[in-house]
PDB file of the backbone (N, CA, C, O) and the ligand in Angstrom, with CONECT records:
HET     ZN  A 101       1
ATOM      1  N   UNK A   1     -61.888  58.855  38.476  1.00  0.00           N
ATOM      2  CA  UNK A   1     -62.768  59.694  39.314  1.00  0.00           C
ATOM      3  C   UNK A   1     -63.882  60.321  38.479  1.00  0.00           C
ATOM      4  O   UNK A   1     -65.060  60.258  38.832  1.00  0.00           O
ATOM      5  N   UNK A   2     -63.470  60.940  37.340  1.00  0.00           N
ATOM      6  CA  UNK A   2     -64.468  61.577  36.472  1.00  0.00           C
ATOM      7  C   UNK A   2     -65.427  60.527  35.914  1.00  0.00           C
ATOM      8  O   UNK A   2     -66.631  60.765  35.815  1.00  0.00           O
ATOM      9  N   UNK A   3     -64.887  59.368  35.551  1.00  0.00           N
ATOM     10  CA  UNK A   3     -65.748  58.349  34.956  1.00  0.00           C
ATOM     11  C   UNK A   3     -66.775  57.832  35.967  1.00  0.00           C
ATOM     12  O   UNK A   3     -67.870  57.417  35.587  1.00  0.00           O
ATOM     13  N   UNK A   4     -66.420  57.858  37.248  1.00  0.00           N
ATOM     14  CA  UNK A   4     -67.387  57.447  38.278  1.00  0.00           C
ATOM     15  C   UNK A   4     -68.546  58.442  38.318  1.00  0.00           C
ATOM     16  O   UNK A   4     -69.711  58.054  38.402  1.00  0.00           O
ATOM     17  N   UNK A   5     -68.205  59.733  38.257  1.00  0.00           N
ATOM     18  CA  UNK A   5     -69.243  60.774  38.284  1.00  0.00           C
ATOM     19  C   UNK A   5     -70.133  60.658  37.056  1.00  0.00           C
ATOM     20  O   UNK A   5     -71.359  60.669  37.165  1.00  0.00           O
ATOM     21  N   UNK A   6     -69.498  60.544  35.860  1.00  0.00           N
ATOM     22  CA  UNK A   6     -70.274  60.426  34.617  1.00  0.00           C
ATOM     23  C   UNK A   6     -71.136  59.168  34.666  1.00  0.00           C
ATOM     24  O   UNK A   6     -72.304  59.189  34.279  1.00  0.00           O
ATOM     25  N   UNK A   7     -70.552  58.078  35.145  1.00  0.00           N
ATOM     26  CA  UNK A   7     -71.296  56.825  35.229  1.00  0.00           C
ATOM     27  C   UNK A   7     -72.502  56.933  36.135  1.00  0.00           C
ATOM     28  O   UNK A   7     -73.570  56.413  35.812  1.00  0.00           O
ATOM     29  N   UNK A   8     -72.349  57.597  37.258  1.00  0.00           N
ATOM     30  CA  UNK A   8     -73.486  57.694  38.177  1.00  0.00           C
ATOM     31  C   UNK A   8     -74.550  58.633  37.638  1.00  0.00           C
ATOM     32  O   UNK A   8     -75.738  58.441  37.897  1.00  0.00           O
ATOM     33  N   UNK A   9     -74.126  59.663  36.877  1.00  0.00           N
ATOM     34  CA  UNK A   9     -75.119  60.563  36.260  1.00  0.00           C
ATOM     35  C   UNK A   9     -75.918  59.782  35.219  1.00  0.00           C
ATOM     36  O   UNK A   9     -77.147  59.845  35.198  1.00  0.00           O
ATOM     37  N   UNK A  10     -75.208  59.037  34.347  1.00  0.00           N
ATOM     38  CA  UNK A  10     -75.901  58.244  33.321  1.00  0.00           C
ATOM     39  C   UNK A  10     -76.813  57.215  33.994  1.00  0.00           C
ATOM     40  O   UNK A  10     -77.939  56.990  33.550  1.00  0.00           O
ATOM     41  N   UNK A  11     -76.322  56.598  35.060  1.00  0.00           N
ATOM     42  CA  UNK A  11     -77.123  55.612  35.774  1.00  0.00           C
ATOM     43  C   UNK A  11     -78.396  56.202  36.337  1.00  0.00           C
ATOM     44  O   UNK A  11     -79.466  55.602  36.226  1.00  0.00           O
ATOM     45  N   UNK A  12     -78.290  57.382  36.945  1.00  0.00           N
ATOM     46  CA  UNK A  12     -79.482  57.953  37.560  1.00  0.00           C
ATOM     47  C   UNK A  12     -80.450  58.474  36.500  1.00  0.00           C
ATOM     48  O   UNK A  12     -81.664  58.423  36.698  1.00  0.00           O
ATOM     49  N   UNK A  13     -79.926  58.978  35.372  1.00  0.00           N
ATOM     50  CA  UNK A  13     -80.810  59.425  34.289  1.00  0.00           C
ATOM     51  C   UNK A  13     -81.566  58.229  33.728  1.00  0.00           C
ATOM     52  O   UNK A  13     -82.770  58.308  33.485  1.00  0.00           O
ATOM     53  N   UNK A  14     -80.856  57.117  33.522  1.00  0.00           N
ATOM     54  CA  UNK A  14     -81.495  55.906  33.001  1.00  0.00           C
ATOM     55  C   UNK A  14     -82.567  55.411  33.967  1.00  0.00           C
ATOM     56  O   UNK A  14     -83.668  55.052  33.547  1.00  0.00           O
ATOM     57  N   UNK A  15     -82.248  55.392  35.253  1.00  0.00           N
ATOM     58  CA  UNK A  15     -83.213  54.938  36.260  1.00  0.00           C
ATOM     59  C   UNK A  15     -84.443  55.835  36.274  1.00  0.00           C
ATOM     60  O   UNK A  15     -85.576  55.355  36.323  1.00  0.00           O
ATOM     61  N   UNK A  16     -84.204  57.159  36.230  1.00  0.00           N
ATOM     62  CA  UNK A  16     -85.321  58.104  36.244  1.00  0.00           C
ATOM     63  C   UNK A  16     -86.213  57.895  35.020  1.00  0.00           C
ATOM     64  O   UNK A  16     -87.440  57.886  35.130  1.00  0.00           O
ATOM     65  N   UNK A  17     -85.577  57.726  33.842  1.00  0.00           N
ATOM     66  CA  UNK A  17     -86.353  57.511  32.620  1.00  0.00           C
ATOM     67  C   UNK A  17     -87.183  56.243  32.731  1.00  0.00           C
ATOM     68  O   UNK A  17     -88.361  56.235  32.373  1.00  0.00           O
ATOM     69  N   UNK A  18     -86.567  55.165  33.228  1.00  0.00           N
ATOM     70  CA  UNK A  18     -87.285  53.899  33.396  1.00  0.00           C
ATOM     71  C   UNK A  18     -88.473  54.061  34.327  1.00  0.00           C
ATOM     72  O   UNK A  18     -89.563  53.560  34.049  1.00  0.00           O
ATOM     73  N   UNK A  19     -88.257  54.766  35.439  1.00  0.00           N
ATOM     74  CA  UNK A  19     -89.338  54.979  36.401  1.00  0.00           C
ATOM     75  C   UNK A  19     -90.472  55.776  35.775  1.00  0.00           C
ATOM     76  O   UNK A  19     -91.646  55.495  36.015  1.00  0.00           O
ATOM     77  N   UNK A  20     -90.107  56.786  34.960  1.00  0.00           N
ATOM     78  CA  UNK A  20     -91.134  57.610  34.317  1.00  0.00           C
ATOM     79  C   UNK A  20     -91.943  56.778  33.333  1.00  0.00           C
ATOM     80  O   UNK A  20     -93.166  56.903  33.265  1.00  0.00           O
ATOM     81  N   UNK A  21     -91.254  55.921  32.563  1.00  0.00           N
ATOM     82  CA  UNK A  21     -91.950  55.065  31.600  1.00  0.00           C
ATOM     83  C   UNK A  21     -92.876  54.106  32.331  1.00  0.00           C
ATOM     84  O   UNK A  21     -94.017  53.899  31.919  1.00  0.00           O
ATOM     85  N   UNK A  22     -92.376  53.513  33.432  1.00  0.00           N
ATOM     86  CA  UNK A  22     -93.201  52.589  34.206  1.00  0.00           C
ATOM     87  C   UNK A  22     -94.398  53.306  34.813  1.00  0.00           C
ATOM     88  O   UNK A  22     -95.500  52.758  34.844  1.00  0.00           O
ATOM     89  N   UNK A  23     -94.188  54.531  35.297  1.00  0.00           N
ATOM     90  CA  UNK A  23     -95.296  55.307  35.868  1.00  0.00           C
ATOM     91  C   UNK A  23     -96.325  55.622  34.794  1.00  0.00           C
ATOM     92  O   UNK A  23     -97.529  55.591  35.051  1.00  0.00           O
ATOM     93  N   UNK A  24     -95.841  55.930  33.571  1.00  0.00           N
ATOM     94  CA  UNK A  24     -96.757  56.251  32.475  1.00  0.00           C
ATOM     95  C   UNK A  24     -97.589  55.025  32.111  1.00  0.00           C
ATOM     96  O   UNK A  24     -98.791  55.134  31.869  1.00  0.00           O
ATOM     97  N   UNK A  25     -96.939  53.845  32.074  1.00  0.00           N
ATOM     98  CA  UNK A  25     -97.660  52.617  31.742  1.00  0.00           C
ATOM     99  C   UNK A  25     -98.681  52.300  32.832  1.00  0.00           C
ATOM    100  O   UNK A  25     -99.807  51.900  32.534  1.00  0.00           O
ATOM    101  N   UNK A  26     -98.285  52.480  34.112  1.00  0.00           N
ATOM    102  CA  UNK A  26     -99.209  52.218  35.216  1.00  0.00           C
ATOM    103  C   UNK A  26    -100.397  53.168  35.158  1.00  0.00           C
ATOM    104  O   UNK A  26    -101.532  52.752  35.394  1.00  0.00           O
ATOM    105  N   UNK A  27    -100.148  54.449  34.846  1.00  0.00           N
ATOM    106  CA  UNK A  27    -101.230  55.437  34.760  1.00  0.00           C
ATOM    107  C   UNK A  27    -102.178  55.075  33.617  1.00  0.00           C
ATOM    108  O   UNK A  27    -103.395  55.213  33.741  1.00  0.00           O
ATOM    109  N   UNK A  28    -101.602  54.608  32.495  1.00  0.00           N
ATOM    110  CA  UNK A  28    -102.426  54.218  31.350  1.00  0.00           C
ATOM    111  C   UNK A  28    -103.331  53.055  31.711  1.00  0.00           C
ATOM    112  O   UNK A  28    -104.519  53.055  31.389  1.00  0.00           O
ATOM    113  N   UNK A  29    -102.751  52.050  32.391  1.00  0.00           N
ATOM    114  CA  UNK A  29    -103.539  50.881  32.801  1.00  0.00           C
ATOM    115  C   UNK A  29    -104.680  51.301  33.706  1.00  0.00           C
ATOM    116  O   UNK A  29    -105.811  50.842  33.546  1.00  0.00           O
ATOM    117  N   UNK A  30    -104.379  52.184  34.668  1.00  0.00           N
ATOM    118  CA  UNK A  30    -105.406  52.638  35.610  1.00  0.00           C
ATOM    119  C   UNK A  30    -106.523  53.362  34.888  1.00  0.00           C
ATOM    120  O   UNK A  30    -107.703  53.121  35.144  1.00  0.00           O
ATOM    121  N   UNK A  31    -106.137  54.267  33.969  1.00  0.00           N
ATOM    122  CA  UNK A  31    -107.144  55.037  33.237  1.00  0.00           C
ATOM    123  C   UNK A  31    -108.017  54.102  32.407  1.00  0.00           C
ATOM    124  O   UNK A  31    -109.228  54.306  32.313  1.00  0.00           O
ATOM    125  N   UNK A  32    -107.413  53.080  31.805  1.00  0.00           N
ATOM    126  CA  UNK A  32    -108.179  52.154  30.977  1.00  0.00           C
ATOM    127  C   UNK A  32    -109.053  51.233  31.826  1.00  0.00           C
ATOM    128  O   UNK A  32    -110.136  50.830  31.400  1.00  0.00           O
ATOM    129  N   UNK A  33    -108.573  50.898  33.044  1.00  0.00           N
ATOM    130  CA  UNK A  33    -109.407  50.101  33.939  1.00  0.00           C
ATOM    131  C   UNK A  33    -110.652  50.877  34.341  1.00  0.00           C
ATOM    132  O   UNK A  33    -111.705  50.303  34.616  1.00  0.00           O
ATOM    133  N   UNK A  34    -110.504  52.189  34.368  1.00  0.00           N
ATOM    134  CA  UNK A  34    -111.657  53.027  34.734  1.00  0.00           C
ATOM    135  C   UNK A  34    -112.552  53.290  33.535  1.00  0.00           C
ATOM    136  O   UNK A  34    -113.558  53.990  33.646  1.00  0.00           O
ATOM    137  N   UNK A  35    -112.184  52.724  32.381  1.00  0.00           N
ATOM    138  CA  UNK A  35    -113.058  52.834  31.217  1.00  0.00           C
ATOM    139  C   UNK A  35    -112.530  53.742  30.126  1.00  0.00           C
ATOM    140  O   UNK A  35    -113.267  54.094  29.204  1.00  0.00           O
ATOM    141  N   UNK A  36    -111.255  54.130  30.214  1.00  0.00           N
ATOM    142  CA  UNK A  36    -110.664  54.957  29.162  1.00  0.00           C
ATOM    143  C   UNK A  36    -111.247  56.353  29.145  1.00  0.00           C
ATOM    144  O   UNK A  36    -111.432  56.984  30.187  1.00  0.00           O
ATOM    145  N   UNK A  37    -111.535  56.826  27.939  1.00  0.00           N
ATOM    146  CA  UNK A  37    -112.045  58.182  27.772  1.00  0.00           C
ATOM    147  C   UNK A  37    -113.377  58.357  28.498  1.00  0.00           C
ATOM    148  O   UNK A  37    -114.284  57.546  28.310  1.00  0.00           O
ATOM    149  N   UNK A  38    -113.518  59.409  29.335  1.00  0.00           N
ATOM    150  CA  UNK A  38    -114.768  59.615  30.069  1.00  0.00           C
ATOM    151  C   UNK A  38    -115.937  59.965  29.153  1.00  0.00           C
ATOM    152  O   UNK A  38    -117.093  59.835  29.555  1.00  0.00           O
ATOM    153  N   UNK A  39    -115.655  60.403  27.934  1.00  0.00           N
ATOM    154  CA  UNK A  39    -116.737  60.800  27.031  1.00  0.00           C
ATOM    155  C   UNK A  39    -117.185  59.644  26.140  1.00  0.00           C
ATOM    156  O   UNK A  39    -118.381  59.373  26.031  1.00  0.00           O
ATOM    157  N   UNK A  40    -116.227  58.959  25.499  1.00  0.00           N
ATOM    158  CA  UNK A  40    -116.622  57.938  24.514  1.00  0.00           C
ATOM    159  C   UNK A  40    -116.128  56.543  24.874  1.00  0.00           C
ATOM    160  O   UNK A  40    -116.507  55.579  24.209  1.00  0.00           O
ATOM    161  N   UNK A  41    -115.288  56.400  25.914  1.00  0.00           N
ATOM    162  CA  UNK A  41    -114.853  55.071  26.334  1.00  0.00           C
ATOM    163  C   UNK A  41    -113.680  54.510  25.564  1.00  0.00           C
ATOM    164  O   UNK A  41    -113.303  53.358  25.775  1.00  0.00           O
ATOM    165  N   UNK A  42    -113.092  55.291  24.677  1.00  0.00           N
ATOM    166  CA  UNK A  42    -111.925  54.843  23.917  1.00  0.00           C
ATOM    167  C   UNK A  42    -110.738  54.648  24.868  1.00  0.00           C
ATOM    168  O   UNK A  42    -110.430  55.546  25.653  1.00  0.00           O
ATOM    169  N   UNK A  43    -110.059  53.476  24.810  1.00  0.00           N
ATOM    170  CA  UNK A  43    -108.889  53.289  25.686  1.00  0.00           C
ATOM    171  C   UNK A  43    -107.810  54.320  25.368  1.00  0.00           C
ATOM    172  O   UNK A  43    -107.638  54.714  24.215  1.00  0.00           O
ATOM    173  N   UNK A  44    -107.092  54.747  26.389  1.00  0.00           N
ATOM    174  CA  UNK A  44    -106.040  55.745  26.173  1.00  0.00           C
ATOM    175  C   UNK A  44    -104.747  55.030  25.753  1.00  0.00           C
ATOM    176  O   UNK A  44    -104.489  53.918  26.212  1.00  0.00           O
ATOM    177  N   UNK A  45    -103.942  55.646  24.899  1.00  0.00           N
ATOM    178  CA  UNK A  45    -102.711  55.012  24.417  1.00  0.00           C
ATOM    179  C   UNK A  45    -101.606  55.034  25.469  1.00  0.00           C
ATOM    180  O   UNK A  45    -101.545  55.953  26.286  1.00  0.00           O
ATOM    181  N   UNK A  46    -100.725  54.019  25.454  1.00  0.00           N
ATOM    182  CA  UNK A  46     -99.610  53.973  26.394  1.00  0.00           C
ATOM    183  C   UNK A  46     -98.626  55.089  26.071  1.00  0.00           C
ATOM    184  O   UNK A  46     -98.164  55.811  26.955  1.00  0.00           O
ATOM    185  N   UNK A  47     -98.323  55.210  24.805  1.00  0.00           N
ATOM    186  CA  UNK A  47     -97.341  56.219  24.418  1.00  0.00           C
ATOM    187  C   UNK A  47     -98.076  57.443  23.905  1.00  0.00           C
ATOM    188  O   UNK A  47     -98.468  57.515  22.740  1.00  0.00           O
ATOM    189  N   UNK A  48     -98.252  58.395  24.794  1.00  0.00           N
ATOM    190  CA  UNK A  48     -99.033  59.567  24.466  1.00  0.00           C
ATOM    191  C   UNK A  48     -98.179  60.591  23.743  1.00  0.00           C
ATOM    192  O   UNK A  48     -96.964  60.660  23.924  1.00  0.00           O
ATOM    193  N   UNK A  49     -98.840  61.373  22.931  1.00  0.00           N
ATOM    194  CA  UNK A  49     -98.198  62.510  22.292  1.00  0.00           C
ATOM    195  C   UNK A  49     -98.770  63.732  22.964  1.00  0.00           C
ATOM    196  O   UNK A  49     -99.932  64.065  22.732  1.00  0.00           O
ATOM    197  N   UNK A  50     -97.997  64.415  23.790  1.00  0.00           N
ATOM    198  CA  UNK A  50     -98.560  65.586  24.476  1.00  0.00           C
ATOM    199  C   UNK A  50     -99.023  66.618  23.447  1.00  0.00           C
ATOM    200  O   UNK A  50     -98.286  66.948  22.518  1.00  0.00           O
ATOM    201  N   UNK A  51    -100.241  67.124  23.617  1.00  0.00           N
ATOM    202  CA  UNK A  51    -100.755  68.114  22.687  1.00  0.00           C
ATOM    203  C   UNK A  51    -100.664  69.514  23.270  1.00  0.00           C
ATOM    204  O   UNK A  51    -101.043  70.490  22.623  1.00  0.00           O
ATOM    205  N   UNK A  52    -100.158  69.608  24.503  1.00  0.00           N
ATOM    206  CA  UNK A  52    -100.005  70.921  25.116  1.00  0.00           C
ATOM    207  C   UNK A  52     -98.870  70.847  26.129  1.00  0.00           C
ATOM    208  O   UNK A  52     -98.433  69.761  26.511  1.00  0.00           O
ATOM    209  N   UNK A  53     -98.407  71.992  26.550  1.00  0.00           N
ATOM    210  CA  UNK A  53     -97.345  72.049  27.550  1.00  0.00           C
ATOM    211  C   UNK A  53     -97.813  71.400  28.841  1.00  0.00           C
ATOM    212  O   UNK A  53     -97.051  70.707  29.514  1.00  0.00           O
ATOM    213  N   UNK A  54     -99.093  71.635  29.181  1.00  0.00           N
ATOM    214  CA  UNK A  54     -99.634  71.062  30.411  1.00  0.00           C
ATOM    215  C   UNK A  54     -99.559  69.533  30.366  1.00  0.00           C
ATOM    216  O   UNK A  54     -99.189  68.891  31.350  1.00  0.00           O
ATOM    217  N   UNK A  55     -99.917  68.957  29.209  1.00  0.00           N
ATOM    218  CA  UNK A  55     -99.862  67.501  29.093  1.00  0.00           C
ATOM    219  C   UNK A  55     -98.429  66.994  29.149  1.00  0.00           C
ATOM    220  O   UNK A  55     -98.158  65.946  29.735  1.00  0.00           O
ATOM    221  N   UNK A  56     -97.511  67.741  28.537  1.00  0.00           N
ATOM    222  CA  UNK A  56     -96.109  67.327  28.558  1.00  0.00           C
ATOM    223  C   UNK A  56     -95.577  67.323  29.980  1.00  0.00           C
ATOM    224  O   UNK A  56     -94.799  66.445  30.354  1.00  0.00           O
ATOM    225  N   UNK A  57     -95.993  68.297  30.770  1.00  0.00           N
ATOM    226  CA  UNK A  57     -95.476  68.423  32.122  1.00  0.00           C
ATOM    227  C   UNK A  57     -96.210  67.534  33.104  1.00  0.00           C
ATOM    228  O   UNK A  57     -95.586  66.934  33.980  1.00  0.00           O
ATOM    229  N   UNK A  58     -97.517  67.439  32.975  1.00  0.00           N
ATOM    230  CA  UNK A  58     -98.310  66.797  34.017  1.00  0.00           C
ATOM    231  C   UNK A  58     -98.936  65.486  33.596  1.00  0.00           C
ATOM    232  O   UNK A  58     -99.604  64.837  34.400  1.00  0.00           O
ATOM    233  N   UNK A  59     -98.736  65.084  32.357  1.00  0.00           N
ATOM    234  CA  UNK A  59     -99.328  63.841  31.900  1.00  0.00           C
ATOM    235  C   UNK A  59    -100.756  64.064  31.452  1.00  0.00           C
ATOM    236  O   UNK A  59    -101.276  65.178  31.522  1.00  0.00           O
ATOM    237  N   UNK A  60    -101.381  63.005  30.996  1.00  0.00           N
ATOM    238  CA  UNK A  60    -102.736  63.117  30.489  1.00  0.00           C
ATOM    239  C   UNK A  60    -102.768  62.780  29.009  1.00  0.00           C
ATOM    240  O   UNK A  60    -101.730  62.589  28.375  1.00  0.00           O
ATOM    241  N   UNK A  61    -103.967  62.712  28.475  1.00  0.00           N
ATOM    242  CA  UNK A  61    -104.126  62.305  27.091  1.00  0.00           C
ATOM    243  C   UNK A  61    -105.165  63.178  26.414  1.00  0.00           C
ATOM    244  O   UNK A  61    -105.979  63.837  27.061  1.00  0.00           O
ATOM    245  N   UNK A  62    -105.111  63.162  25.087  1.00  0.00           N
ATOM    246  CA  UNK A  62    -106.209  63.677  24.297  1.00  0.00           C
ATOM    247  C   UNK A  62    -106.800  62.483  23.583  1.00  0.00           C
ATOM    248  O   UNK A  62    -106.094  61.782  22.858  1.00  0.00           O
ATOM    249  N   UNK A  63    -108.090  62.241  23.776  1.00  0.00           N
ATOM    250  CA  UNK A  63    -108.732  61.073  23.183  1.00  0.00           C
ATOM    251  C   UNK A  63    -108.627  61.134  21.670  1.00  0.00           C
ATOM    252  O   UNK A  63    -108.923  62.157  21.052  1.00  0.00           O
ATOM    253  N   UNK A  64    -108.191  59.999  21.071  1.00  0.00           N
ATOM    254  CA  UNK A  64    -108.080  59.973  19.617  1.00  0.00           C
ATOM    255  C   UNK A  64    -109.447  59.784  18.971  1.00  0.00           C
ATOM    256  O   UNK A  64    -109.598  59.965  17.763  1.00  0.00           O
ATOM    257  N   UNK A  65    -110.441  59.419  19.777  1.00  0.00           N
ATOM    258  CA  UNK A  65    -111.775  59.210  19.244  1.00  0.00           C
ATOM    259  C   UNK A  65    -112.593  60.491  19.197  1.00  0.00           C
ATOM    260  O   UNK A  65    -113.207  60.806  18.178  1.00  0.00           O
ATOM    261  N   UNK A  66    -112.601  61.234  20.314  1.00  0.00           N
ATOM    262  CA  UNK A  66    -113.493  62.384  20.384  1.00  0.00           C
ATOM    263  C   UNK A  66    -112.777  63.679  20.749  1.00  0.00           C
ATOM    264  O   UNK A  66    -113.398  64.742  20.754  1.00  0.00           O
ATOM    265  N   UNK A  67    -111.479  63.612  21.055  1.00  0.00           N
ATOM    266  CA  UNK A  67    -110.730  64.831  21.329  1.00  0.00           C
ATOM    267  C   UNK A  67    -110.838  65.339  22.750  1.00  0.00           C
ATOM    268  O   UNK A  67    -110.359  66.433  23.050  1.00  0.00           O
ATOM    269  N   UNK A  68    -111.460  64.565  23.639  1.00  0.00           N
ATOM    270  CA  UNK A  68    -111.556  64.983  25.035  1.00  0.00           C
ATOM    271  C   UNK A  68    -110.175  64.968  25.674  1.00  0.00           C
ATOM    272  O   UNK A  68    -109.415  64.013  25.514  1.00  0.00           O
ATOM    273  N   UNK A  69    -109.859  66.031  26.396  1.00  0.00           N
ATOM    274  CA  UNK A  69    -108.588  66.064  27.118  1.00  0.00           C
ATOM    275  C   UNK A  69    -108.774  65.484  28.506  1.00  0.00           C
ATOM    276  O   UNK A  69    -109.728  65.805  29.215  1.00  0.00           O
ATOM    277  N   UNK A  70    -107.833  64.618  28.878  1.00  0.00           N
ATOM    278  CA  UNK A  70    -107.888  63.995  30.198  1.00  0.00           C
ATOM    279  C   UNK A  70    -106.622  64.316  30.966  1.00  0.00           C
ATOM    280  O   UNK A  70    -105.571  64.574  30.379  1.00  0.00           O
ATOM    281  N   UNK A  71    -106.735  64.296  32.294  1.00  0.00           N
ATOM    282  CA  UNK A  71    -105.526  64.397  33.093  1.00  0.00           C
ATOM    283  C   UNK A  71    -104.951  62.991  33.250  1.00  0.00           C
ATOM    284  O   UNK A  71    -105.463  62.034  32.669  1.00  0.00           O
ATOM    285  N   UNK A  72    -103.878  62.874  34.046  1.00  0.00           N
ATOM    286  CA  UNK A  72    -103.213  61.572  34.117  1.00  0.00           C
ATOM    287  C   UNK A  72    -103.997  60.553  34.911  1.00  0.00           C
ATOM    288  O   UNK A  72    -103.575  59.401  35.010  1.00  0.00           O
ATOM    289  N   UNK A  73    -105.131  60.942  35.483  1.00  0.00           N
ATOM    290  CA  UNK A  73    -105.983  59.982  36.170  1.00  0.00           C
ATOM    291  C   UNK A  73    -107.134  59.538  35.275  1.00  0.00           C
ATOM    292  O   UNK A  73    -107.944  58.700  35.671  1.00  0.00           O
ATOM    293  N   UNK A  74    -107.206  60.095  34.072  1.00  0.00           N
ATOM    294  CA  UNK A  74    -108.281  59.715  33.161  1.00  0.00           C
ATOM    295  C   UNK A  74    -109.542  60.522  33.367  1.00  0.00           C
ATOM    296  O   UNK A  74    -110.599  60.177  32.839  1.00  0.00           O
ATOM    297  N   UNK A  75    -109.436  61.619  34.150  1.00  0.00           N
ATOM    298  CA  UNK A  75    -110.596  62.483  34.337  1.00  0.00           C
ATOM    299  C   UNK A  75    -110.598  63.550  33.252  1.00  0.00           C
ATOM    300  O   UNK A  75    -109.538  64.022  32.840  1.00  0.00           O
ATOM    301  N   UNK A  76    -111.783  63.933  32.788  1.00  0.00           N
ATOM    302  CA  UNK A  76    -111.868  64.962  31.780  1.00  0.00           C
ATOM    303  C   UNK A  76    -111.314  66.262  32.348  1.00  0.00           C
ATOM    304  O   UNK A  76    -111.632  66.642  33.474  1.00  0.00           O
ATOM    305  N   UNK A  77    -110.489  66.934  31.568  1.00  0.00           N
ATOM    306  CA  UNK A  77    -109.866  68.161  32.036  1.00  0.00           C
ATOM    307  C   UNK A  77    -110.847  69.320  31.897  1.00  0.00           C
ATOM    308  O   UNK A  77    -111.443  69.527  30.840  1.00  0.00           O
ATOM    309  N   UNK A  78    -110.999  70.061  32.976  1.00  0.00           N
ATOM    310  CA  UNK A  78    -111.855  71.245  32.925  1.00  0.00           C
ATOM    311  C   UNK A  78    -111.134  72.290  32.092  1.00  0.00           C
ATOM    312  O   UNK A  78    -109.935  72.516  32.256  1.00  0.00           O
ATOM    313  N   UNK A  79    -111.869  72.916  31.207  1.00  0.00           N
ATOM    314  CA  UNK A  79    -111.248  73.916  30.351  1.00  0.00           C
ATOM    315  C   UNK A  79    -110.693  73.299  29.077  1.00  0.00           C
ATOM    316  O   UNK A  79    -109.962  73.944  28.325  1.00  0.00           O
ATOM    317  N   UNK A  80    -111.048  72.047  28.849  1.00  0.00           N
ATOM    318  CA  UNK A  80    -110.648  71.370  27.609  1.00  0.00           C
ATOM    319  C   UNK A  80    -111.196  72.147  26.413  1.00  0.00           C
ATOM    320  O   UNK A  80    -112.249  72.780  26.493  1.00  0.00           O
ATOM    321  N   UNK A  81    -110.452  72.082  25.295  1.00  0.00           N
ATOM    322  CA  UNK A  81    -110.857  72.794  24.085  1.00  0.00           C
ATOM    323  C   UNK A  81    -112.238  72.333  23.635  1.00  0.00           C
ATOM    324  O   UNK A  81    -113.019  73.108  23.082  1.00  0.00           O
ATOM    325  N   UNK A  82    -112.526  71.050  23.885  1.00  0.00           N
ATOM    326  CA  UNK A  82    -113.756  70.474  23.393  1.00  0.00           C
ATOM    327  C   UNK A  82    -114.857  70.473  24.459  1.00  0.00           C
ATOM    328  O   UNK A  82    -115.895  69.835  24.287  1.00  0.00           O
ATOM    329  N   UNK A  83    -114.620  71.193  25.561  1.00  0.00           N
ATOM    330  CA  UNK A  83    -115.615  71.195  26.626  1.00  0.00           C
ATOM    331  C   UNK A  83    -116.917  71.797  26.108  1.00  0.00           C
ATOM    332  O   UNK A  83    -116.924  72.748  25.328  1.00  0.00           O
ATOM    333  N   UNK A  84    -118.032  71.197  26.578  1.00  0.00           N
ATOM    334  CA  UNK A  84    -119.320  71.686  26.101  1.00  0.00           C
ATOM    335  C   UNK A  84    -119.845  72.776  27.036  1.00  0.00           C
ATOM    336  O   UNK A  84    -120.925  73.320  26.805  1.00  0.00           O
TER     337      UNK A  84
HETATM  338 ZN    ZN A 101    -113.172  60.003  23.683  1.00  0.00          ZN2+
END
């Protein structure tokens, strides 16, 4: 009985993780199809390193070329550190 519960928890965690990874890859592809970074055109990386809590929670990237912060749709984030 307990092993069924543990098994289903592990199963759902694995499924959720897989879905999140697939969603991240799909978001990356979409952002790159739109031209990557809105400032310099650098493609966004698939495996992002969140540089802020907001990015960790909501997705998005910081351009490795120019430092522009983007949301998960590839739009420049308002209030970015590098905003002009
Ligand atoms: Zn850039």
